[in-house]
Every structure is written in structure tokens, then in C-alpha cells.
C-alpha positions as a Markdown table, in Angstrom:
| # | Residue | x | y | z |
|---|---|---|---|---|
| 1 | Met | 10.8 | -13.1 | -35.6 |
| 2 | Leu | 10.5 | -15.7 | -32.9 |
| 3 | Lys | 13.8 | -14.6 | -31.2 |
| 4 | Ser | 12.6 | -10.9 | -31.5 |
| 5 | Lys | 9.5 | -11.8 | -29.8 |
| 6 | Leu | 11.2 | -13.7 | -26.8 |
| 7 | Phe | 13.6 | -10.6 | -26.6 |
| 8 | Ser | 10.6 | -8.2 | -26.2 |
| 9 | Glu | 8.8 | -10.7 | -23.8 |
| 10 | Asn | 12.3 | -10.9 | -21.6 |
| 11 | Phe | 12.4 | -7.1 | -21.5 |
| 12 | Ile | 8.6 | -6.7 | -20.3 |
| 13 | Gln | 9.5 | -9.4 | -17.7 |
| 14 | Ile | 12.5 | -7.2 | -16.5 |
| 15 | Leu | 10.4 | -4.1 | -16.4 |
| 16 | Leu | 7.6 | -5.9 | -14.4 |
| 17 | Leu | 10.6 | -7.1 | -11.8 |
| 18 | Ile | 11.7 | -3.5 | -11.8 |
| 19 | Asn | 8.2 | -2.1 | -10.9 |
| 20 | Ser | 8.0 | -4.6 | -8.1 |
| 21 | Ile | 11.0 | -3.4 | -6.2 |
| 22 | Thr | 10.1 | 0.3 | -6.2 |
| 23 | Leu | 11.2 | 0.8 | -2.5 |
| 24 | Val | 14.9 | 0.5 | -3.6 |
| 25 | Ile | 14.4 | 3.0 | -6.3 |
| 26 | Pro | 15.0 | 6.9 | -5.3 |
| 27 | Asn | 11.6 | 8.5 | -5.1 |
| 28 | Lys | 12.2 | 10.9 | -7.9 |
| 29 | Phe | 12.9 | 8.1 | -10.5 |
| 30 | Lys | 9.8 | 5.8 | -9.4 |
| 31 | Ala | 7.7 | 7.6 | -11.9 |
| 32 | Tyr | 10.4 | 6.8 | -15.0 |
| 33 | Gly | 10.4 | 3.2 | -14.4 |
| 34 | Ile | 6.6 | 3.2 | -14.5 |
| 35 | Ala | 6.6 | 5.3 | -17.6 |
| 36 | Leu | 8.9 | 3.0 | -19.3 |
| 37 | Phe | 6.9 | 0.1 | -18.5 |
| 38 | Leu | 3.9 | 1.6 | -20.1 |
| 39 | Ile | 6.0 | 2.8 | -23.3 |
| 40 | Phe | 7.4 | -0.7 | -23.8 |
| 41 | Thr | 4.2 | -2.4 | -23.0 |
| 42 | Ile | 2.4 | -0.2 | -25.6 |
| 43 | Ile | 5.0 | -1.4 | -28.3 |
| 44 | Tyr | 5.0 | -4.9 | -27.3 |
| 45 | Ser | 1.0 | -5.0 | -27.3 |
| 46 | Val | 1.1 | -3.4 | -30.9 |
| 47 | Asn | 3.4 | -6.1 | -32.0 |
| 48 | Asn | 2.0 | -9.0 | -30.3 |
| 49 | Asn | -1.9 | -8.6 | -30.4 |
| 50 | Leu | -2.3 | -11.5 | -32.8 |
| 51 | Glu | -5.5 | -13.0 | -31.3 |
| 52 | Lys | -7.4 | -9.5 | -31.6 |
| 53 | Lys | -8.4 | -9.5 | -28.0 |
| 54 | Glu | -10.7 | -6.9 | -26.6 |
| 55 | Phe | -9.3 | -4.7 | -23.9 |
| 56 | Glu | -11.1 | -5.3 | -20.6 |
| 57 | Tyr | -12.2 | -1.7 | -20.0 |
| 58 | Lys | -14.5 | -2.7 | -17.2 |
| 59 | Lys | -11.5 | -4.0 | -15.0 |
| 60 | Leu | -9.7 | -0.9 | -15.8 |
| 61 | Phe | -12.5 | 1.3 | -14.6 |
| 62 | Ser | -13.3 | -0.8 | -11.5 |
| 63 | Ile | -9.5 | -0.2 | -10.3 |
| 64 | Ser | -9.1 | 3.5 | -11.5 |
| 65 | Ile | -12.7 | 5.0 | -11.0 |
| 66 | Leu | -11.4 | 7.0 | -8.0 |
| 67 | Leu | -8.9 | 8.9 | -10.3 |
| 68 | Phe | -11.8 | 9.7 | -12.7 |
| 69 | Leu | -13.8 | 11.1 | -9.9 |
| 70 | Phe | -11.2 | 13.2 | -8.5 |
| 71 | Ile | -10.4 | 14.6 | -12.2 |
| 72 | Leu | -14.2 | 15.3 | -12.5 |
| 73 | Ser | -14.2 | 17.3 | -9.1 |
| 74 | Leu | -11.5 | 19.7 | -10.5 |
| 75 | Thr | -14.3 | 21.2 | -12.4 |
| 76 | Tyr | -15.7 | 23.0 | -9.1 |
| 77 | Ser | -12.1 | 22.9 | -7.4 |
| 78 | Leu | -11.2 | 26.6 | -6.4 |
| 79 | Thr | -7.5 | 25.5 | -6.0 |
| 80 | Phe | -6.6 | 23.9 | -9.4 |
| 81 | Asn | -2.8 | 23.5 | -8.7 |
| 82 | Lys | -3.3 | 21.7 | -5.4 |
| 83 | Gly | -5.9 | 19.7 | -7.0 |
| 84 | Phe | -3.6 | 18.7 | -10.1 |
| 85 | Asn | -0.7 | 17.8 | -7.6 |
| 86 | Arg | -3.0 | 15.3 | -5.8 |
| 87 | Ile | -4.3 | 13.9 | -9.1 |
| 88 | Ser | -0.7 | 13.4 | -10.5 |
| 89 | Thr | 0.5 | 11.5 | -7.2 |
| 90 | Met | -2.5 | 9.2 | -8.1 |
| 91 | Ala | -1.7 | 8.7 | -11.7 |
| 92 | Ser | -0.1 | 5.1 | -11.3 |
| 93 | Ile | -3.8 | 3.8 | -10.6 |
| 94 | Leu | -4.7 | 4.4 | -14.1 |
| 95 | Val | -1.2 | 3.6 | -15.9 |
| 96 | Phe | -0.7 | 0.2 | -14.0 |
| 97 | Pro | -4.4 | -1.1 | -15.1 |
| 98 | Ile | -3.4 | 0.1 | -18.7 |
| 99 | Ile | -0.3 | -2.0 | -18.6 |
| 100 | Phe | -1.7 | -5.1 | -17.2 |
| 101 | Gly | -4.8 | -4.7 | -19.4 |
| 102 | Leu | -2.2 | -4.4 | -22.5 |
| 103 | Leu | -0.4 | -7.4 | -21.6 |
| 104 | Thr | -3.4 | -9.5 | -21.1 |
| 105 | Lys | -4.8 | -8.3 | -24.3 |
| 106 | Ser | -1.5 | -9.3 | -26.2 |
| 107 | Ser | -1.5 | -12.8 | -24.3 |
| 108 | Phe | 1.5 | -11.9 | -22.2 |
| 109 | Lys | 1.9 | -14.9 | -20.0 |
| 110 | Ile | 2.7 | -14.9 | -16.3 |
| 111 | Thr | 3.7 | -18.3 | -15.2 |
| 112 | Lys | 4.1 | -19.5 | -11.6 |
| 113 | Thr | 7.9 | -19.0 | -12.2 |
| 114 | Leu | 7.5 | -15.4 | -13.1 |
| 115 | Gln | 5.2 | -14.8 | -10.4 |
| 116 | Asn | 7.4 | -16.0 | -7.9 |
| 117 | Lys | 10.3 | -13.9 | -9.1 |
| 118 | Val | 7.8 | -10.7 | -8.8 |
| 119 | Phe | 7.0 | -11.7 | -5.2 |
| 120 | Leu | 10.6 | -12.6 | -4.2 |
| 121 | Gly | 12.0 | -9.4 | -5.9 |
| 122 | Phe | 9.4 | -7.4 | -3.8 |
| 123 | Ile | 10.1 | -9.0 | -0.4 |
| 124 | Leu | 13.8 | -9.0 | -1.0 |
| 125 | Ser | 13.8 | -5.2 | -2.0 |
| 126 | Asn | 12.1 | -4.5 | 1.2 |
| 127 | Phe | 14.6 | -6.6 | 3.1 |
| 128 | Ile | 17.4 | -5.1 | 1.6 |
| 129 | Phe | 15.9 | -1.4 | 2.2 |
| 130 | Ile | 15.6 | -2.0 | 6.0 |
| 131 | Ile | 19.1 | -3.7 | 6.0 |
| 132 | Phe | 21.0 | -0.8 | 4.4 |
| 133 | Ser | 18.8 | 2.1 | 5.9 |
| 134 | Phe | 19.5 | 0.6 | 9.3 |
| 135 | Leu | 23.1 | 0.2 | 8.6 |
| 136 | Tyr | 23.3 | 3.6 | 7.3 |
| 137 | Phe | 22.0 | 5.3 | 10.5 |
| 138 | Trp | 24.0 | 2.9 | 12.5 |
| 139 | Asn | 27.4 | 3.7 | 10.9 |
| 140 | Gln | 26.8 | 7.5 | 11.5 |
| 141 | Glu | 26.4 | 9.0 | 15.1 |
| 142 | Phe | 24.0 | 6.4 | 16.5 |
| 143 | Thr | 24.7 | 3.3 | 18.6 |
| 144 | Phe | 22.8 | 0.1 | 17.8 |
| 145 | Ser | 20.2 | 1.0 | 20.4 |
| 146 | Gln | 19.7 | 4.5 | 19.5 |
| 147 | Thr | 19.1 | 3.4 | 15.9 |
| 148 | Ile | 16.4 | 1.1 | 16.8 |
| 149 | Ile | 15.0 | 3.9 | 18.9 |
| 150 | His | 14.9 | 6.5 | 16.4 |
| 151 | Tyr | 14.7 | 4.3 | 13.0 |
| 152 | Ser | 10.9 | 5.2 | 12.5 |
| 153 | Asn | 11.7 | 9.0 | 12.5 |
| 154 | Leu | 15.1 | 8.6 | 10.7 |
| 155 | Ile | 13.7 | 6.9 | 7.5 |
| 156 | Asn | 11.2 | 9.8 | 7.3 |
| 157 | Ile | 13.4 | 12.7 | 7.7 |
| 158 | Arg | 17.2 | 11.5 | 6.9 |
| 159 | Leu | 16.7 | 9.3 | 3.9 |
| 160 | Gly | 16.8 | 12.1 | 1.2 |
| 161 | Leu | 15.5 | 10.3 | -2.0 |
| 162 | Tyr | 14.7 | 7.4 | -0.2 |
| 163 | Ser | 12.5 | 8.7 | 2.6 |
| 164 | Ile | 9.4 | 7.1 | 3.4 |
| 165 | His | 6.9 | 7.4 | 6.3 |
| 166 | Pro | 7.0 | 4.7 | 8.9 |
| 167 | Ile | 3.3 | 3.8 | 8.3 |
| 168 | Tyr | 3.9 | 3.3 | 4.6 |
| 169 | Leu | 7.1 | 1.1 | 5.4 |
| 170 | Ser | 4.7 | -1.0 | 7.5 |
| 171 | Leu | 2.4 | -1.4 | 4.8 |
| 172 | Tyr | 5.4 | -2.8 | 2.5 |
| 173 | Ile | 6.1 | -5.1 | 5.4 |
| 174 | Gly | 2.5 | -6.2 | 5.8 |
| 175 | Val | 2.2 | -7.2 | 2.2 |
| 176 | Ser | 5.5 | -8.9 | 2.2 |
| 177 | Met | 4.5 | -11.1 | 5.0 |
| 178 | Leu | 1.1 | -12.0 | 3.5 |
| 179 | Ile | 3.0 | -13.0 | 0.1 |
| 180 | Leu | 5.5 | -15.2 | 2.6 |
| 181 | Met | 2.5 | -17.0 | 4.0 |
| 182 | Tyr | 1.4 | -17.8 | 0.4 |
| 183 | Leu | 4.9 | -19.0 | -0.5 |
| 184 | Ile | 5.0 | -21.2 | 2.7 |
| 185 | Arg | 1.8 | -22.7 | 1.4 |
| 186 | Glu | 2.7 | -23.3 | -2.0 |
| 187 | Thr | 6.2 | -24.6 | -1.9 |
| 188 | Lys | 7.1 | -28.2 | -1.0 |
| 189 | Asn | 10.8 | -27.2 | -0.2 |
| 190 | Phe | 11.5 | -27.3 | 3.5 |
| 191 | Lys | 14.5 | -25.1 | 3.1 |
| 192 | Thr | 12.3 | -22.5 | 1.4 |
| 193 | Lys | 9.7 | -22.8 | 4.2 |
| 194 | Ile | 12.4 | -22.1 | 6.7 |
| 195 | Ile | 13.7 | -19.0 | 4.9 |
| 196 | Ser | 10.2 | -17.7 | 4.5 |
| 197 | Gly | 9.5 | -18.2 | 8.4 |
| 198 | Val | 12.9 | -16.5 | 9.2 |
| 199 | Leu | 11.9 | -13.4 | 6.9 |
| 200 | Ile | 8.5 | -13.3 | 8.6 |
| 201 | Leu | 10.1 | -13.2 | 12.2 |
| 202 | Phe | 12.5 | -10.3 | 10.9 |
| 203 | Phe | 9.5 | -8.6 | 9.4 |
| 204 | Cys | 7.7 | -9.0 | 12.8 |
| 205 | Val | 10.4 | -7.3 | 14.7 |
| 206 | Ile | 10.8 | -4.3 | 12.2 |
| 207 | Leu | 6.9 | -3.6 | 12.7 |
| 208 | Ala | 7.5 | -3.6 | 16.4 |
| 209 | Ile | 10.2 | -1.2 | 15.9 |
| 210 | Leu | 8.1 | 1.1 | 13.8 |
| 211 | Met | 5.2 | 0.5 | 16.3 |
| 212 | Arg | 2.4 | 1.8 | 14.1 |
| 213 | Lys | -0.8 | 0.6 | 15.7 |
| 214 | Gly | -3.0 | 0.6 | 12.5 |
| 215 | Pro | -0.7 | -1.3 | 10.3 |
| 216 | Ile | -0.1 | -3.9 | 12.9 |
| 217 | Ile | -3.7 | -4.5 | 14.0 |
| 218 | Phe | -5.0 | -4.5 | 10.6 |
| 219 | Phe | -2.4 | -6.9 | 9.2 |
| 220 | Leu | -3.4 | -9.3 | 12.3 |
| 221 | Ile | -6.9 | -9.2 | 10.7 |
| 222 | Ser | -5.8 | -9.8 | 7.2 |
| 223 | Leu | -3.6 | -12.7 | 8.3 |
| 224 | Ile | -6.5 | -14.4 | 9.9 |
| 225 | Tyr | -8.6 | -14.3 | 6.9 |
| 226 | Leu | -5.4 | -15.7 | 4.8 |
| 227 | Leu | -4.8 | -18.3 | 7.1 |
| 228 | Leu | -8.4 | -19.6 | 7.6 |
| 229 | Asn | -8.6 | -19.9 | 3.9 |
| 230 | Tyr | -5.2 | -21.6 | 3.4 |
| 231 | Phe | -5.0 | -23.8 | 6.3 |
| 232 | Lys | -6.9 | -25.7 | 9.0 |
| 233 | Ile | -8.1 | -23.9 | 12.4 |
| 234 | Arg | -5.3 | -25.5 | 14.3 |
| 235 | Lys | -2.4 | -23.9 | 12.0 |
| 236 | Thr | -4.3 | -20.6 | 11.9 |
| 237 | Ile | -4.3 | -20.4 | 15.6 |
| 238 | Ile | -0.4 | -21.3 | 15.7 |
| 239 | Gly | 0.2 | -18.7 | 13.0 |
| 240 | Val | -1.8 | -15.8 | 14.7 |
| 241 | Phe | -0.1 | -16.8 | 18.1 |
| 242 | Phe | 3.2 | -16.5 | 16.5 |
| 243 | Phe | 2.7 | -13.2 | 15.2 |
| 244 | Ile | 1.0 | -11.6 | 18.3 |
| 245 | Val | 3.8 | -13.2 | 20.6 |
| 246 | Thr | 6.8 | -12.3 | 18.3 |
| 247 | Thr | 5.5 | -8.5 | 17.5 |
| 248 | Phe | 4.3 | -7.7 | 21.1 |
| 249 | Ile | 7.6 | -9.2 | 22.8 |
| 250 | Ala | 9.6 | -7.0 | 20.5 |
| 251 | Ile | 7.4 | -4.0 | 21.2 |
| 252 | Gln | 7.9 | -4.6 | 25.0 |
| 253 | Tyr | 11.4 | -5.3 | 25.2 |
| 254 | Leu | 13.0 | -3.4 | 22.5 |
| 255 | Pro | 14.3 | -0.1 | 23.4 |
| 256 | Lys | 11.7 | 2.8 | 22.8 |
| 257 | Tyr | 12.1 | 6.4 | 22.8 |
| 258 | Lys | 11.3 | 7.8 | 26.4 |
| 259 | Asn | 10.1 | 4.3 | 26.8 |
| 260 | Phe | 6.9 | 5.1 | 25.1 |
| 261 | Asn | 4.7 | 2.3 | 23.9 |
| 262 | Arg | 2.0 | 3.6 | 21.4 |
| 263 | Phe | -0.3 | 0.8 | 22.1 |
| 264 | Asp | -0.6 | 2.1 | 25.5 |
| 265 | Glu | -3.0 | 4.8 | 24.2 |
| 266 | Ile | -5.6 | 2.2 | 23.3 |
| 267 | Thr | -6.0 | 1.1 | 26.9 |
| 268 | Ser | -5.1 | 4.5 | 28.2 |
| 269 | Ser | -8.3 | 6.2 | 29.9 |
| 270 | Asn | -6.7 | 9.7 | 29.7 |
| 271 | Ala | -5.6 | 9.3 | 25.9 |
| 272 | Leu | -7.9 | 11.9 | 24.8 |
| 273 | Glu | -6.9 | 14.4 | 27.5 |
| 274 | Asn | -3.3 | 14.4 | 26.3 |
| 275 | Pro | -3.4 | 17.1 | 23.5 |
| 276 | Ser | -0.1 | 15.6 | 21.8 |
| 277 | Ser | -0.9 | 12.2 | 21.7 |
| 278 | Ser | -1.8 | 10.8 | 18.2 |
| 279 | Thr | -5.3 | 9.4 | 19.5 |
| 280 | Ala | -6.4 | 12.8 | 20.7 |
| 281 | Ile | -5.1 | 14.6 | 17.5 |
| 282 | Arg | -6.8 | 12.0 | 15.4 |
| 283 | Tyr | -9.9 | 12.4 | 17.5 |
| 284 | Lys | -10.0 | 16.2 | 16.4 |
| 285 | Ile | -9.2 | 15.7 | 13.0 |
| 286 | Tyr | -12.0 | 13.2 | 12.3 |
| 287 | Asp | -14.4 | 15.6 | 14.2 |
| 288 | Cys | -13.4 | 18.3 | 11.8 |
| 289 | Ser | -13.6 | 15.7 | 8.7 |
| 290 | Ile | -17.1 | 14.7 | 9.8 |
| 291 | Leu | -18.2 | 18.4 | 10.3 |
| 292 | Lys | -17.0 | 19.3 | 7.0 |
| 293 | Ile | -18.6 | 16.4 | 5.3 |
| 294 | Ser | -21.8 | 17.3 | 6.6 |
| 295 | Glu | -21.7 | 20.8 | 5.3 |
| 296 | Ser | -21.3 | 19.4 | 1.7 |
| 297 | Pro | -22.3 | 15.8 | 1.8 |
| 298 | Phe | -23.2 | 15.0 | -1.9 |
| 299 | Ile | -20.5 | 16.4 | -4.2 |
| 300 | Gly | -17.7 | 17.4 | -1.7 |
| 301 | Tyr | -15.5 | 20.3 | -2.3 |
| 302 | Gly | -13.4 | 19.5 | -5.0 |
| 303 | Val | -9.9 | 17.6 | -5.2 |
| 304 | Gly | -7.9 | 21.0 | -4.5 |
| 305 | Asn | -10.1 | 22.4 | -1.8 |
| 306 | Thr | -10.3 | 19.8 | 1.1 |
| 307 | Gln | -7.1 | 21.1 | 3.0 |
| 308 | Gln | -8.3 | 24.6 | 3.0 |
| 309 | Gln | -11.7 | 23.5 | 4.4 |
| 310 | Leu | -10.0 | 21.4 | 7.2 |
| 311 | Asp | -7.1 | 23.6 | 8.6 |
| 312 | Pro | -9.5 | 26.3 | 10.0 |
| 313 | Cys | -11.2 | 23.7 | 11.9 |
| 314 | Tyr | -8.1 | 22.2 | 13.2 |
| 315 | Val | -7.1 | 25.8 | 14.5 |
| 316 | Glu | -10.4 | 25.9 | 16.3 |
| 317 | Lys | -9.8 | 22.6 | 17.9 |
| 318 | Gly | -6.3 | 23.5 | 19.2 |
| 319 | Ile | -4.3 | 21.4 | 16.7 |
| 320 | Asp | -1.0 | 23.0 | 16.1 |
| 321 | Leu | -0.3 | 23.8 | 12.6 |
| 322 | Ser | 2.9 | 25.7 | 13.0 |
| 323 | Ile | 5.2 | 22.6 | 12.0 |
| 324 | Lys | 3.0 | 20.6 | 9.6 |
| 325 | Thr | -0.6 | 20.3 | 8.6 |
| 326 | Tyr | -2.6 | 17.3 | 8.8 |
| 327 | Asn | -4.8 | 15.6 | 5.9 |
| 328 | Cys | -8.0 | 13.7 | 7.2 |
| 329 | His | -6.2 | 10.6 | 7.9 |
| 330 | Asn | -8.9 | 8.5 | 6.6 |
| 331 | Gln | -9.2 | 7.7 | 3.0 |
| 332 | Tyr | -13.0 | 7.3 | 2.9 |
| 333 | Phe | -13.2 | 10.7 | 4.6 |
| 334 | Ser | -11.0 | 12.0 | 1.9 |
| 335 | Ile | -13.2 | 10.6 | -0.9 |
| 336 | Leu | -16.4 | 12.2 | 0.8 |
| 337 | Leu | -14.5 | 15.5 | 1.3 |
| 338 | Thr | -13.5 | 15.5 | -2.2 |
| 339 | Thr | -16.3 | 13.8 | -4.3 |
| 340 | Gly | -19.1 | 13.3 | -1.5 |
| 341 | Ile | -21.5 | 10.4 | -1.1 |
| 342 | Ile | -22.1 | 10.2 | -4.4 |
| 343 | Gly | -18.1 | 9.9 | -5.2 |
| 344 | Leu | -18.0 | 7.2 | -2.5 |
| 345 | Ile | -20.9 | 5.2 | -3.9 |
| 346 | Ile | -19.2 | 4.9 | -7.4 |
| 347 | Tyr | -15.9 | 4.1 | -5.7 |
| 348 | Phe | -17.6 | 1.2 | -3.9 |
| 349 | Leu | -19.2 | -0.1 | -6.8 |
| 350 | Gly | -15.7 | -0.2 | -8.5 |
| 351 | Leu | -14.6 | -2.1 | -5.6 |
| 352 | Tyr | -17.6 | -4.5 | -5.6 |
| 353 | Asn | -16.1 | -5.7 | -9.2 |
| 354 | Val | -12.7 | -6.2 | -7.9 |
| 355 | Ile | -13.8 | -8.1 | -4.9 |
| 356 | Ser | -16.1 | -10.4 | -6.9 |
| 357 | Glu | -13.2 | -11.0 | -9.2 |
| 358 | Phe | -11.0 | -12.1 | -6.3 |
| 359 | Leu | -13.8 | -14.4 | -4.8 |
| 360 | Lys | -14.6 | -16.0 | -8.1 |
| 361 | Asn | -11.2 | -17.0 | -8.8 |
| 362 | Asn | -10.4 | -18.0 | -4.9 |
| 363 | Asn | -7.6 | -15.6 | -5.1 |
| 364 | His | -7.3 | -15.5 | -1.2 |
| 365 | Leu | -3.8 | -13.9 | -1.4 |
| 366 | Ala | -5.1 | -11.0 | -3.4 |
| 367 | Met | -8.2 | -10.6 | -1.0 |
| 368 | Ser | -6.3 | -10.5 | 2.0 |
| 369 | Ile | -3.8 | -7.7 | 0.6 |
| 370 | Leu | -7.1 | -5.8 | -0.5 |
| 371 | Ile | -8.4 | -6.3 | 2.9 |
| 372 | Tyr | -5.2 | -5.0 | 4.6 |
| 373 | Phe | -5.4 | -1.9 | 2.1 |
| 374 | Leu | -9.2 | -1.1 | 3.0 |
| 375 | Leu | -8.5 | -1.4 | 6.7 |
| 376 | Asn | -5.8 | 0.9 | 6.7 |
| 377 | Phe | -7.9 | 3.4 | 4.7 |
| 378 | Leu | -9.7 | 3.9 | 8.1 |
| 379 | Thr | -6.6 | 5.6 | 9.7 |
| 380 | Glu | -4.6 | 6.9 | 6.6 |
| 381 | Asn | -5.0 | 8.6 | 3.3 |
| 382 | Ile | -3.0 | 5.6 | 1.8 |
| 383 | Ile | -3.4 | 6.4 | -2.0 |
| 384 | Glu | -2.6 | 10.0 | -1.8 |
| 385 | Arg | 0.9 | 9.4 | -1.3 |
| 386 | Glu | 3.3 | 8.0 | -4.0 |
| 387 | Asn | 4.5 | 5.1 | -2.0 |
| 388 | Gly | 0.9 | 4.0 | -0.9 |
| 389 | Met | -0.6 | 4.4 | -4.3 |
| 390 | Ile | 2.0 | 2.7 | -6.4 |
| 391 | Leu | 1.8 | -0.3 | -4.0 |
| 392 | Tyr | -2.0 | -0.4 | -4.1 |
| 393 | Ser | -2.3 | 0.1 | -7.7 |
| 394 | Phe | 0.4 | -2.5 | -8.8 |
| 395 | Phe | -1.0 | -5.2 | -6.9 |
| 396 | Leu | -4.4 | -4.5 | -7.4 |
| 397 | Ser | -4.0 | -4.2 | -11.1 |
| 398 | Tyr | -1.9 | -7.3 | -11.2 |
| 399 | Phe | -4.3 | -9.6 | -9.5 |
| 400 | Val | -7.4 | -8.2 | -11.3 |
| 401 | Phe | -5.9 | -8.7 | -14.8 |
| 402 | Tyr | -4.1 | -12.0 | -14.0 |
| 403 | Pro | -6.4 | -13.8 | -11.6 |
| 404 | Lys | -5.1 | -17.3 | -12.9 |
| 405 | Leu | -1.4 | -18.1 | -13.9 |
| 406 | Ser | -0.6 | -19.6 | -17.3 |
| 407 | Lys | 0.9 | -22.9 | -17.5 |
| 408 | Glu | 4.7 | -23.5 | -17.8 |
| 409 | Ser | 5.9 | -23.6 | -21.3 |
């Protein structure tokens, strides 16, 4: 019986590790790994719920309340299929809380050793993805310099089952670097600190190559929060200075497409006058979003109707939809468009419980990662794409249900 229990625990650990390395799993197979994790967690929970613990439903609803709100909005959504597709993309925000809730209910232990394996698996899988994808393109018709120039577009349109938008790869990199700062603080091994520092340097350069303004600026804010809670002010200033100098030197001197620096749009006085600039397009998108929110402020339009509300307004604003359409590029606007002010308030109430849990347990790493997500919500619908939702729901669920580590046995 003991041997059987140890085997099942080891299998759950393997599934936990697999679900932390999703970036190297083909997009169409990511859901299978999550489904297997759920199935075997249910089996494990049935066989090991010896202490008859209660399931922590409050934590589950705090994390997944947004999904329930979107499902409810289906009742007044005119386009059911589109709404159902959006909801299915968000399924992991319910599945992961169920998984981690059942694991805590069955007294499954996560020790510091296991947590470090999960963290290292996540970081190394991101490192491997970047290295192999870069070599894949470099090995084709591109030179090294050309690969750097086009890498952010190539990973989105030329990676097939592994394709990922550069903003979402930037998110994975940002979370990796926050975890690396945690590992530097926790370890006493000098070699580990050096390797972690080198990986941070590497990820800084990749962030510069991807050159997405939001994820870089928002990471800096999250980093400041984490460093202030981990180190004294002197080390915080050094860490922030290192990130800023490394990233922006790389942005300045690495080859760029037509030598275009996206950060110039921030300081440019005529950025809004250029209709093709990302700043001008986002300005028009936000203008349309605010207009449509004001027309149905309390309950929104339903999960299947938001895009058909926005597209006519985009056309009026002169946004070219011949190649692609645009969502509202703001997660909070998306919630308002879908479920209205009522839905946003309910979402914030659930978020309040999550934040309270992190602060109560002084889990500064979890808080910094959450801050990073919430800031990126300002410029992207992060949790309505599979890569963003899996990343968000996995770490949020993990930290909420396992705020403290078990002692090594």
C-alpha cells in the first residue's frame, strides 16, 4: 500500500512538472497534459483523502470567478459559438484550481525541493524554447543578424504548433526572471547564483529582441516590488539599474527591422499622427472600447458579442481590418464589454481574496507575478489566449492553494 501511494505521489509530481513546461509542448497538446493532470489528481484524491479535509471552495471561486461570469453572460449572448470558443480557451482557470484544491484536500505535499524542480523546469523550458526556435530559423534562409531582426514575427507565424505571439513569450520570460530573483535570494550556492544571473542576462537580451513596450515596463515595476521586499534599497537600485542598462543597451544596439525602435513611440510627439503606429491603433481601439462600454455599462454585451460591437467602430475610426481584426487590447475593458461594471466588480472581489492570501503569507514572489499580470492586463487581453491563460491560472492556483511549503520528509 505504501509503495502504491509513493508511486502515485511520484506520478502526480511528474504531471506537475509537465504542466510547468507548457511552452515546449505543441499548442494542440497542451490541453491533454492538463486533462491528464486533472484525471489522475481526482484518482489520487479519492484514494488519499484520509484526513477528510474540506475542499476550499472560496479559493476556487476567487480564482475562477471570471469564467463563471463569462458563462453567465452566454444567456444574453447572440453569438453562442463565438462565446463558447472564448470560454473553452479559458477552461484552465477552473481546471487548475480544482487540481490544486484536490491536492491540498488529499494532503499532497509540495516541499522546497519539489517547488524548485517546478520553477527550474519552467525556466529551462522557456530557455530551451528560445534557443531551439532561434537556431531553427537561423538554420533556414536567415543570417544571424536577420534572425534577430525577424525573430519576434517568426515565432508568431512560422512555428506551426509551437507558434506564440511575442507579447506572450515576453510574459513567460518576465515570470522566469522574477522566479530567478527568488532563487538567487533563497540559495546559498554561489554557482547557482551565477547561473541564475547569466540566465537573467540572457532573458533581458531576448526581451530586447522582442521589444514589447508593455511587458518590459511592467516587468520593471514588478521587479522593483519584489526587490524592495527581498533586499535592502542598495541592492534594489543595483538590480533595477542592471535590468534597465542591459535591456536598453540591447534595444539600442541589436539589429532592428528598418532600425525601428518601438520605445521611440513613447517620446514621439507625432506617434498618434501615424495611422500605422501601434500607439495610434491602440488609441483608436481604446476609444471604441470606451464608447461601447458606455452604451451598455452594467451587464455588457455577452461573451460572444464583443467583437461584433467593436469592428464597426474600428472601421469608422479608419482601422484596417482587411488583414486581421483587433480585440480591445485591455483585459479590464474586455471584462466590461462582456459582463459590465457588475462583472468587473465581482472579478475584483475575487482578486481581493487572492491578494489578501498572498499578503497574509508574505508571498512576495506570488504577489510580484500577480502584479506583472495585472499590469499587462492594461494593454492586452492576456487571459483570453491559451498561452496567457495557462500561465496565469497555473501560477495563481499554485500559490493560492500552496501559500506555504511542506517540510522535507
